[in-house]
N, C-alpha and C positions, 0 to 999 in steps of 0.2 A: 388588545385586539388584537387575532391573527386572525390570517386564511390560511386555504390548503388550496395548493395547486397541484396537480397531477398532470403529467406527459405522458398519460395514457388514457386516451381518448376512451368513456364508457368502462372503462375500468371499475374493478371496487379489490380497494387496497386491503388485505386484511394480510395477519404476523400467520410466516410458515408453518405451516403443520408439518413436512417433510423436510428432514435434514437434505433429500436430494434436489428440495426445489432450491435455485437461487432467492437470497433471503432478499425480500423490498428494502429499496435503499432513499433513506429520507434524508432533503437536506436544511437544516432548522436553521432561522436567525432567531431570535430572542434576547435582548438584551438588559431584562430583569435579574439578574443574578436566580433568587427563588426559584423564579419561575420557568428561568432556564433548566436549573437543575431539574427541577420536579418533571419537566416535560422529556430530558434527557435519560433519565432512568426510567419513566417508564416506557417509554417507548425500546426501551434496550431490551426489557425485561419482557414486552408483549412479542419480541424476536425481531425486531426493525434494526437493519444494520444505519446509523444514524451518524450523519457529520455533523457538528454541533458547531455556528458562529453565534458570534454577538455583536457584529456589524456589519451594515451592507458590503462596504469594501472586500473586507473577508467572505461573507456569503458569493458574493457573482466570483470571487476569484474563485473558489471550489466550483463553482457550477459550470464554469468555463474550465479547470484541468484537464488536460489530455486522456483519454481515457477513463473518466470519469461519466457516469451515466445516472441522474437519480428519477425512483419514480413520484415523488409527490416531493414537493418543495412548501412547508413551515413558514411564514412568513409575518413577524410581527411588522401592524399597517403603522404603529408609533416609534420609528426611530429616530434617532439623532442623523442628520446631514439629509440624505437621501429616502424619503420616505418608503415605506414596506410596498404602498400601490404605485411606486415608481419600477421599486425592482419586480416585480409580478409584470408592470408591461414589460417591460426589459425580456425577461425572460421571454412571457409569448411570443414577442419575433422574434427571441434569438430561436424556440423551436420551431415557426413556421421558417426560419428560413432553412435550417436543419431538415426541412423534412423535402424542401425544394431541393436541396444539395443533395440527398440522399434517398433517391427514388424508391417506396414501399418500408422505407427505415431500416433497411439493411445498408451497414457500413462494411467497409475490408481490411484489413490488417497488409500492409504492403510495404515492402523494403524495398532501398532505393543505395544507388551507390555511386558517389559521388567520384567524378573520372577529370578534376580537373580544369572541364568547361564547362560539361553536363551533366546530367542524374543519368546515369544506368537503372534502368529495374529490374529486379535480381527478384520480385516479386511481386503480384497481383492483390494475393490474397493468401495468407496463410491457414486461413482456422479451419479448422479438422472439418466442421459441419457450415458448408458455404449458403446449401439450403433453407437457410433461417434463419431469422434474426439473433440470432448470439450475442449476447453481449462481452466487447471486447473489453479487458480491464488490466491494467500492472502491465505495461510491455519494460521488459528490460532485456538487451544485450551484450553477449559476451564473445571475447575471443580467446581461443587456447594459443596459448604459446611453443608448444610441440606438440609434438605427435602427427599422426594420418593427416586430422581437420587443422592440422597449425595455420591460425589466420586467418580463419575461412569461417564465418558469420555463424552464430548460435541464437537463439530467439525463444524465451520465455515470456507465456501470457498466461492468464485466465481465460478460459472461455466457458460461461455462465459459470458454472463451480468446478471446474475441472483444469488442474493447471499444465500447461505443454509447453515442450521442448523444441524445436525444428533444429537443424543443422543445413546448411548448404554444403553438397559436396563438390562446388565445382562445376555442375549443369544443373541441377535439381536439389530442392528441397525433403528432407527424409522426417520423420519423428525419430527422435531421440529413447529407446525404450521400446516403439511400436503403440505407444498408444500412452494416455495421461499419465503425468508424473504422480498426482495426486491427485484426489476427488472425494469429496467434498471440500472445497476450501474456500478461504475467505477473497477480498481480492488486494490482500497484503501480500506481495511477495515478493525474492531476490534472488539475484543470480549472479553469480560471478565464477572466472575461468581462471586455474591456475598450472602450469604446464599444460596435460592432456586431462588432465581432471574436471567437472563441473560438479560446481554448488548452488542449489536452489533451497532457499527457506521459504515457510509460507505458515500459514494459520490458518488451522482446518475449523470447521463452521458445524455449527450446531453448538447444542449444550455442553457444558466443560470444554472448550476449544481449547487447543497445543498449540506451539510453536515447534515445529519440527524442522530439522536439515538433514536435507539429504545429496548425495552425491554419485556420479556417475563413474564407473571404475572402467567403463568401456567394453562392458556387455550388458550391464544392469541397474538400474536407482537400490542404493543403497542405504538404509537408514545410519546417521552417526548418532548416535546414540539414540536417546529416551524423548521424553516432552522437557524444552529448557524453561520451563517458569521455573520461581525462586520457589515459589508456594501454589498448592492446590488452589489458596483463595482469590488468585489470580481469574481476573474475569471477563478482562478486556485487553486487547495488544494495542501498543500502535504497530509502526511499520518497521520492520524489519532491517536488517544494512548483514549485507555479508561483505570480508575480505579475508584473503586467503596471502600467504607469506609463501615465498620460496623454498622455506622449508620445509612444507606442507602442511603448517600450523594455520587453521580457519580460525577466523573470529566472526561473532556477529552480537549485535549493539539493539534494543526493541526497549520500548517503554513497557511496563506492566502500569495496570489499575486493579488493584485491591477490591473486595467487596468491599462496601462502604464507605468506601473512599473517591469524593468527587472529581481528581483529578489527578493525571500521572505523578508520580512522586519518586521519580527519578530514574536514569536510562542505565540498565545493565549492559555489560560489556561481557561475555565469554566466551572462552578458548576452548577449539575440540585438542586435545593431547593425543590421539588415536584411540584413547582407551571410553573416555570420559567430558564430559563439559567441565569446566575449570571457570573460576570464577576467577577476574582481575580486581575485585574488592566491591568495596560499598557500593552499591546503586548513585550514581553519578549524578551530582546536584549543588551548585553552586550556593544556594540561599540557604538549602536545609530543610529538614521538614516545616512546615508542609512544602511539599515540593511541585511547583508548577511545571511539566517541562512540557514540552511543545516535539509530541514524540511523532508526527508526520515531517518538522524541521530537523533531523541531525541529519550526519553523513559520519562515515566508517570509510577507512583508507591503511594502507600500510605501506611505510616508507622510512623515509631518514637511510642516516649514511650506510646503515649496512641493509638496508632492505627487509626489514626484519620488524621495524620497531611500530605498532598498531596505535593509529591517533582515531580521535573521535572529537568532533565540532557537534554543538547541538543550539537548540533556543529553549531561556527560558524564562518563565516572564517573573518580572518583581514584584513579590507580594507584599511591598512596602507602598508601589506605585499606582497597585495594579487597581484598574477600575474597566468595567464591562465597554466604555465610551472611547476608550484608548487604551488598549492593555500594552504594559510597554514591558517589551522583552530586550534582552541581551545575549549574543554572541561570543560562548564560553569552547575553547579548544581544552581537548588536555591528551598526552601521547603516555603508554606505559613501559616500563622498561622490560 
């Protein structure tokens, strides 16, 4: 037995009819694998943006993750350990506390700099539209290593369904490009800088969502190739990651969920060679098919003795030991020549 809890009093939660409207976001906790899969698939088919968990601990961790806001929580009342009714009470108390701290439900996007003994405020609210209660998610920061804005903070974030980047010019903040980098997008994005170039990866929103990468060349945002999907049968993405080498090569790591498959079947790593996206090889998976890769829990970096070697680390469920009550995960890492 489950219960739905909404944090929008008096609202009627419906699938999104227009791509320009932000998807209603649902947080689900259900430990029965068959019910879990059916609910997850049907909610996504209906057009909702769903974060699915199998135990109360993971559920509560997702609920308090910075930058994440949910319209509805679907909770199984009969869960091992902390029952669902206790989780609902905790959510209600947390929502009340949030409303007390944020009058009118409006949050601000602030930037502060540590100066050795105190914090200096660089921005009290970076949001583009500060007059309404816009959702702000997936906040990223990067620092160019050369050029006019060397070592100046650049911040990327998703505001409702628009992806923005602002930079600090020493006295004030300005939009890079004068408007949104992309629209409409989901809340999954990545942001890095190398030299005087900026790179952003994002997942488009709506039917047939795609994974795209753009580069700021000093005057405009340009696409780096097309959709990174390995197949048009891809129906969902995990969180993309980006890394850039001194050579100018850009790497992206991400998970793909194919149509008809319940879990992400591996982690893809691709690189931009200046003309097109190339693959570093088959999708990464320690255990092989069927692979259950946690695509929110991976990291990508470029390093090594030459500073040019891409490395990736990821979480993967052990299929021989996996169960919804205590999902067993291992951490793996791999470098590429």
